[in-house]
C-alpha positions as CSV (number, residue, x, y, z in Angstrom):
1,M,1.6,-2.3,19.7
2,Q,3.3,-2.6,16.3
3,D,-0.1,-3.5,14.7
4,A,-1.7,-0.4,16.2
5,T,1.2,1.8,15.0
6,R,0.9,0.4,11.5
7,A,-2.8,1.0,11.5
8,V,-2.3,4.6,12.4
9,E,0.3,5.0,9.6
10,A,-1.9,3.3,7.0
11,I,-5.0,5.4,7.9
12,W,-2.9,8.5,7.9
13,R,-1.4,7.8,4.5
14,I,-4.8,7.4,3.0
15,E,-6.8,10.1,4.8
16,S,-4.2,12.8,5.6
17,A,-5.1,14.9,2.5
18,R,-8.7,15.0,3.5
19,I,-8.0,15.8,7.1
20,V,-5.5,18.6,6.3
21,G,-7.7,20.0,3.6
22,A,-10.8,20.1,5.8
23,L,-8.8,21.8,8.6
24,A,-7.4,24.4,6.1
25,R,-10.9,25.2,5.0
26,Y,-12.1,25.5,8.6
27,T,-9.3,27.7,9.8
28,G,-8.3,29.5,6.7
29,D,-4.7,28.9,7.6
30,F,-2.8,26.3,5.7
31,A,0.2,26.1,8.0
32,L,-2.0,25.9,11.1
33,A,-4.0,23.1,9.5
34,E,-0.9,21.0,8.7
35,D,0.7,21.6,12.1
36,A,-2.5,20.6,13.9
37,A,-2.9,17.5,11.8
38,Q,0.7,16.4,12.5
39,E,0.0,16.9,16.3
40,A,-3.1,14.7,15.9
41,L,-1.0,12.0,14.2
42,A,1.6,12.2,17.0
43,E,-1.1,11.8,19.6
44,A,-2.6,8.8,17.8
45,L,0.7,7.1,17.7
46,V,0.7,7.2,21.5
47,A,-3.0,6.7,22.2
48,W,-4.0,4.0,19.9
49,P,-1.4,1.4,20.9
50,R,-2.3,2.2,24.5
51,D,-6.1,2.5,24.4
52,G,-6.9,0.6,21.2
53,Q,-8.0,1.8,17.8
54,P,-11.2,4.0,18.0
55,A,-14.4,2.9,16.3
56,N,-14.1,5.9,13.9
57,P,-10.3,6.4,13.4
58,V,-10.6,9.1,10.8
59,G,-13.2,11.0,13.0
60,W,-10.8,10.7,15.9
61,L,-7.9,12.2,13.9
62,M,-10.1,15.0,12.6
63,T,-11.6,15.9,16.0
64,T,-8.2,15.8,17.7
65,A,-6.6,17.9,15.0
66,K,-9.4,20.5,15.2
67,R,-8.9,20.7,19.0
68,R,-5.2,21.2,18.5
69,A,-6.0,24.0,16.0
70,I,-8.4,25.6,18.4
71,D,-5.8,25.5,21.2
72,T,-3.3,27.2,19.0
73,I,-5.7,29.9,18.0
74,R,-6.7,30.5,21.6
75,R,-3.1,30.8,22.7
76,A,-2.3,33.2,19.9
77,G,-5.3,35.4,20.9
78,V,-6.7,35.4,17.3
79,Q,-10.0,37.0,16.8
80,R,-12.9,35.3,18.6
81,E,-15.0,34.8,15.5
82,K,-12.4,32.6,13.9
83,Y,-12.3,30.5,17.1
84,E,-16.0,30.2,17.2
85,A,-16.3,29.3,13.6
86,I,-14.1,26.3,13.8
87,A,-15.2,25.3,17.3
88,H,-18.8,24.9,16.1
89,D,-19.8,21.3,16.1
90,Q,-16.2,20.2,16.6
91,D,-17.3,16.9,18.2
92,E,-19.5,15.8,15.4
93,A,-18.4,12.7,13.5
94,Y,-16.1,13.2,10.5
95,D,-18.5,11.5,8.1
96,D,-21.4,13.7,9.2
97,E,-19.5,16.9,8.6
98,L,-18.0,16.3,5.2
99,D,-20.0,15.3,2.1
100,I,-18.0,13.8,-0.8
101,E,-18.2,16.9,-3.0
102,R,-16.7,19.0,-0.2
103,I,-14.0,16.4,0.4
104,D,-13.0,16.4,-3.2
105,D,-12.8,20.2,-3.2
106,D,-10.6,20.1,-0.1
107,V,-8.2,17.6,-1.6
108,L,-8.1,19.5,-4.9
109,A,-7.4,22.8,-3.1
110,L,-4.7,21.2,-1.1
111,M,-3.0,19.9,-4.2
112,F,-3.1,23.3,-5.9
113,V,-1.8,25.1,-2.8
114,S,1.0,22.5,-2.3
115,C,2.1,23.0,-6.0
116,H,1.6,26.8,-6.1
117,P,4.0,28.6,-8.4
118,V,5.3,30.9,-5.6
119,L,7.1,27.8,-4.3
120,S,10.4,26.4,-5.6
121,K,10.4,23.1,-7.3
122,E,12.0,21.4,-4.3
123,A,9.5,22.9,-1.9
124,R,6.5,21.9,-4.1
125,V,7.7,18.3,-4.2
126,A,8.4,18.1,-0.4
127,L,5.1,19.8,0.5
128,T,3.0,17.6,-1.8
129,L,4.5,14.4,-0.4
130,R,4.0,15.7,3.2
131,V,0.5,17.2,3.1
132,V,-1.1,15.3,0.2
133,G,0.8,12.1,0.4
134,G,1.0,11.8,4.1
135,L,4.7,11.0,4.2
136,S,6.8,12.0,7.2
137,S,9.9,14.2,6.8
138,E,12.0,11.1,7.5
139,E,10.3,9.2,4.7
140,I,10.8,12.0,2.2
141,A,14.4,12.6,3.2
142,R,15.1,8.9,2.8
143,A,13.5,8.8,-0.6
144,F,15.6,11.7,-1.9
145,L,18.8,10.8,0.0
146,V,19.0,14.2,1.8
147,P,19.2,15.0,5.6
148,V,15.9,15.1,7.5
149,P,16.6,18.8,8.6
150,T,16.8,19.7,4.9
151,I,13.3,18.4,4.2
152,Q,11.9,20.0,7.4
153,A,13.4,23.3,6.4
154,R,11.9,23.1,2.9
155,I,8.5,22.4,4.3
156,T,8.7,25.1,6.9
157,R,9.9,27.7,4.3
158,A,7.1,26.6,2.0
159,K,4.4,27.1,4.6
160,K,5.8,30.6,5.4
161,T,6.0,31.5,1.7
162,I,2.4,30.5,1.2
163,A,1.3,32.6,4.2
164,A,3.4,35.6,3.1
165,A,2.0,35.4,-0.4
166,K,-1.5,35.2,1.1
167,V,-2.3,32.2,-1.1
168,P,-6.0,31.4,-0.5
169,F,-7.1,27.9,0.3
170,E,-9.6,27.4,-2.5
171,V,-10.1,25.5,-5.7
172,P,-8.9,27.8,-8.6
173,S,-11.5,29.1,-11.0
174,P,-11.8,27.0,-14.2
175,D,-9.6,29.3,-16.2
176,E,-6.9,29.5,-13.5
177,R,-7.1,25.8,-12.9
178,R,-6.3,25.0,-16.5
179,Q,-3.3,27.3,-16.3
180,R,-2.0,25.8,-13.0
181,L,-2.9,22.1,-13.6
182,A,0.4,21.7,-15.6
183,G,2.3,22.7,-12.4
184,V,0.5,20.1,-10.4
185,L,1.1,17.4,-13.0
186,N,4.8,18.4,-13.2
187,V,5.3,17.9,-9.4
188,L,3.8,14.4,-9.7
189,Y,6.0,13.7,-12.7
190,L,9.1,14.9,-10.8
191,I,8.3,12.6,-7.9
192,F,7.8,9.6,-10.3
193,T,10.9,10.4,-12.2
194,E,13.0,10.5,-9.1
195,G,11.7,7.1,-8.2
196,S,12.0,5.6,-11.6
197,T,15.4,7.0,-12.5
198,A,17.3,7.8,-9.3
199,T,19.8,10.5,-10.1
200,S,22.2,9.7,-7.2
201,G,23.1,7.0,-4.7
202,E,23.2,3.2,-5.2
203,D,19.6,2.3,-6.1
204,L,18.6,2.6,-9.7
205,I,14.9,2.5,-8.9
206,R,13.1,3.7,-5.8
207,T,9.8,1.8,-6.1
208,D,8.2,3.4,-3.0
209,L,8.6,6.9,-4.4
210,A,7.4,5.9,-7.9
211,R,4.4,4.1,-6.3
212,E,3.5,7.1,-4.3
213,A,3.6,9.3,-7.4
214,R,1.1,6.9,-9.1
215,R,-1.1,6.9,-6.0
216,L,-1.2,10.7,-5.9
217,T,-2.0,10.9,-9.6
218,R,-5.0,8.6,-9.0
219,V,-6.1,10.9,-6.2
220,L,-5.9,13.8,-8.7
221,I,-7.9,11.9,-11.3
222,G,-10.4,11.0,-8.6
223,V,-11.2,14.7,-8.0
224,L,-10.6,15.8,-11.6
225,P,-12.0,12.9,-13.6
226,D,-12.3,14.9,-16.9
227,E,-8.7,16.0,-17.3
228,P,-7.2,13.9,-20.2
229,E,-3.6,14.9,-19.4
230,A,-3.9,13.5,-15.9
231,Y,-4.8,10.2,-17.4
232,G,-1.9,10.6,-19.8
233,L,0.5,11.0,-16.9
234,L,-1.0,8.0,-15.1
235,A,-0.6,6.0,-18.3
236,L,3.0,7.0,-18.6
237,M,3.7,6.1,-15.0
238,E,2.1,2.7,-15.2
239,L,3.7,1.7,-18.5
240,T,7.1,2.9,-17.3
241,A,6.7,1.0,-14.0
242,S,5.7,-2.1,-15.8
243,R,9.4,-2.5,-16.8
244,F,10.7,-2.1,-13.2
245,P,11.0,-5.9,-12.5
246,A,13.2,-6.4,-15.6
247,R,15.3,-3.2,-15.3
248,T,17.7,-4.5,-12.8
249,D,19.4,-7.9,-12.3
250,A,19.7,-9.9,-9.1
251,A,22.6,-7.6,-7.9
252,G,20.6,-4.5,-8.6
253,D,22.6,-3.5,-11.7
254,P,20.8,-1.9,-14.6
255,V,19.7,-4.1,-17.5
256,L,19.4,-2.3,-20.9
257,L,16.1,-2.4,-22.8
258,E,17.4,-4.8,-25.5
259,D,18.6,-7.2,-22.8
260,Q,15.5,-7.2,-20.6
261,D,13.5,-10.3,-20.1
262,R,10.1,-9.1,-21.3
263,T,8.3,-12.0,-19.6
264,R,9.2,-10.2,-16.3
265,W,7.4,-7.0,-17.3
266,D,4.3,-6.4,-15.1
267,R,1.4,-7.1,-17.5
268,G,-1.1,-5.8,-14.9
269,A,0.7,-2.4,-15.0
270,V,0.7,-2.6,-18.8
271,R,-3.1,-3.1,-18.9
272,R,-3.7,-0.3,-16.4
273,G,-1.4,2.0,-18.5
274,L,-3.2,1.2,-21.8
275,A,-6.6,1.7,-20.1
276,A,-5.5,5.2,-18.8
277,L,-4.1,6.0,-22.3
278,E,-7.5,5.3,-23.8
279,Q,-9.0,7.9,-21.4
280,A,-6.4,10.4,-22.4
281,T,-6.7,9.9,-26.2
282,P,-10.2,11.2,-27.3
283,R,-9.3,14.9,-27.0
284,G,-5.8,14.6,-28.3
285,L,-2.6,13.7,-26.5
286,G,-0.6,16.2,-24.5
287,P,3.1,15.9,-23.5
288,Y,2.5,13.1,-21.0
289,G,0.0,11.3,-23.2
290,L,2.5,11.3,-26.1
291,Q,5.2,9.9,-23.8
292,A,2.8,7.3,-22.6
293,A,2.0,6.4,-26.3
294,I,5.8,5.9,-26.8
295,A,5.9,3.7,-23.7
296,A,2.9,1.8,-24.9
297,T,4.6,1.0,-28.2
298,H,7.4,-0.6,-26.3
299,A,5.0,-2.4,-24.0
300,V,3.1,-4.2,-26.8
301,A,6.2,-5.3,-28.7
302,D,7.7,-8.7,-28.2
303,S,11.2,-7.6,-28.6
304,V,13.4,-4.6,-29.5
305,E,13.6,-5.9,-33.1
306,T,9.8,-6.0,-33.5
307,T,9.3,-2.6,-32.0
308,D,7.6,-0.1,-34.2
309,W,10.5,2.4,-34.2
310,E,9.0,4.5,-37.0
311,R,5.9,5.1,-34.8
312,I,8.2,6.0,-31.9
313,I,10.0,8.5,-34.2
314,V,6.8,10.1,-35.2
315,L,5.6,10.4,-31.6
316,Y,8.9,12.0,-30.5
317,E,8.6,14.5,-33.4
318,A,5.1,15.4,-32.2
319,L,6.3,15.7,-28.6
320,G,9.2,17.9,-29.7
321,R,6.7,20.3,-31.4
322,I,4.5,20.8,-28.3
323,A,7.2,20.4,-25.6
324,P,10.6,21.3,-27.1
325,N,13.4,19.7,-25.1
326,P,16.8,18.4,-25.9
327,I,16.1,15.2,-24.0
328,V,13.2,14.6,-26.4
329,D,15.5,15.2,-29.3
330,L,18.1,12.8,-27.8
331,N,15.5,10.1,-27.4
332,R,14.3,10.6,-30.9
333,A,17.9,10.1,-32.0
334,V,18.0,6.8,-30.3
335,A,14.9,5.7,-32.1
336,V,16.4,6.9,-35.4
337,A,19.4,4.7,-34.7
338,M,17.2,1.7,-34.2
339,A,15.2,2.3,-37.4
340,H,17.9,3.8,-39.7
341,G,21.3,3.1,-38.2
342,P,23.8,5.0,-36.0
343,L,25.1,7.4,-38.7
344,R,21.9,9.3,-39.2
345,A,21.4,9.3,-35.4
346,L,24.8,10.7,-34.8
347,E,24.1,13.7,-37.0
348,I,21.1,14.5,-34.8
349,V,23.1,14.1,-31.6
350,D,25.8,16.4,-32.9
351,R,23.2,19.1,-33.6
352,I,21.8,18.6,-30.1
353,A,25.3,19.1,-28.6
354,E,25.6,22.5,-30.3
355,D,23.0,24.3,-28.0
356,K,24.9,23.2,-24.8
357,R,21.7,22.5,-22.8
358,L,22.8,18.9,-22.0
359,D,26.4,19.8,-21.0
360,H,25.6,19.2,-17.4
361,T,24.3,15.6,-17.8
362,H,25.9,12.3,-18.8
363,L,23.1,11.4,-21.1
364,L,24.4,13.0,-24.3
365,P,28.0,11.5,-24.1
366,T,26.4,8.1,-23.2
367,V,24.3,8.1,-26.4
368,R,27.0,9.6,-28.5
369,G,29.5,7.1,-27.2
370,E,27.2,4.2,-28.0
371,L,26.6,5.4,-31.5
372,L,30.3,5.8,-32.1
373,R,30.9,2.3,-30.8
374,R,28.4,0.9,-33.3
375,L,30.1,2.8,-36.1
376,G,33.5,1.2,-35.1
377,R,35.0,4.6,-34.1
378,T,36.5,3.1,-30.9
379,V,38.8,5.8,-29.8
380,E,36.1,8.5,-30.0
381,A,33.6,6.1,-28.3
382,R,36.0,5.5,-25.4
383,K,36.4,9.2,-24.8
384,E,32.7,9.8,-24.8
385,L,31.9,6.9,-22.5
386,E,34.6,7.8,-20.1
387,R,33.3,11.4,-20.0
388,A,29.8,10.0,-19.4
389,A,31.0,7.8,-16.5
390,G,32.7,10.8,-14.9
391,M,29.5,12.9,-15.0
392,C,27.1,10.1,-13.9
393,T,26.0,10.5,-10.3
394,N,24.2,7.1,-9.9
395,D,26.7,4.5,-8.7
396,R,25.3,1.5,-10.6
397,E,24.8,3.3,-13.8
398,R,28.3,4.6,-13.6
399,A,29.6,1.1,-13.2
400,V,27.8,0.0,-16.4
401,L,29.4,2.9,-18.3
402,R,32.8,1.9,-17.0
403,Q,32.2,-1.7,-18.1
404,K,31.3,-0.5,-21.6
405,V,34.6,1.3,-21.7
406,A,36.4,-1.9,-20.5
407,D,34.6,-3.9,-23.2
408,L,35.8,-1.8,-26.0
409,P,38.5,-3.4,-28.2
């Protein structure tokens, strides 16, 4: 029974986007499609362990979901022509109905609907993980450390918002797609960031969430193979994830970059990241590609001391011009400290502090405290690091900051 259940879950994780996408195209109703697909999944979890896995599991899920959609339309008394349209050939095999080009369009449309700008950031993330990633509400809630009803409410509100805004289920035109692609990439980046740098709780890294973000980015590249910034994002994810094995010690506590055992870095992920970066480079790097180039500079260095910090400074300067952000400036300051010493870096950090955009995060006092420590200004360093520890919401990172305070002379 457990094997059958795992088979259902595995197939659903891989194929759910195609199933929901095809249903949304058939019905013209995104919410109905997602609900019907979930009902088919629930039915499979009961039927397959009892009756055995069907010969064509994806076709079984698709046919069952279509029947559930038809039942819903019939009960609602919706116009007969819609019922007849989706009922036509409902029992044909999944593979016979959907050619690969139509499948790609369905998945792409599903991604753009899930990441539509009418939705809040939280709703876009939850809906993408649910309908494109195939994650359950329980899995999403567990990944983000929030109650299941909160995730369920976000997904329900998102579907209602899409319906109210009459968002069409279609691939955007080329011009609109270029405009909205950044929003899709941003959702995938947010999912990966939450997995790679957990902002709360005890775990520093949530590898399952970061892995799902990489998988979804590969799905996007599969249906949009000519978008260099999608490759840039995948390169950034792979190169960042390559350091996961060395970023925590046996107790799960964070290990700083300079203290990491680079032999533990995942060289397979490095190779995949560098290959994706090559795909992103020919037409010029965008924000994700530039971040990937920075990560690549770290990945090819044997140590912190042999890292090409001057190149990293130049890349951060380029990134700051096309995507101005105080976090970018703060990271550039860290690179400047490594290349030219803490005093010049402290001048940059103090300028960053003037615009107040990082007042809500522990990152600025953490960097400033470390620079002051290196300059021997212990009293000021203690004050900054204590402030950083008080603002930090991740338990393990907070413990490291408090240890830094304790280690000060």
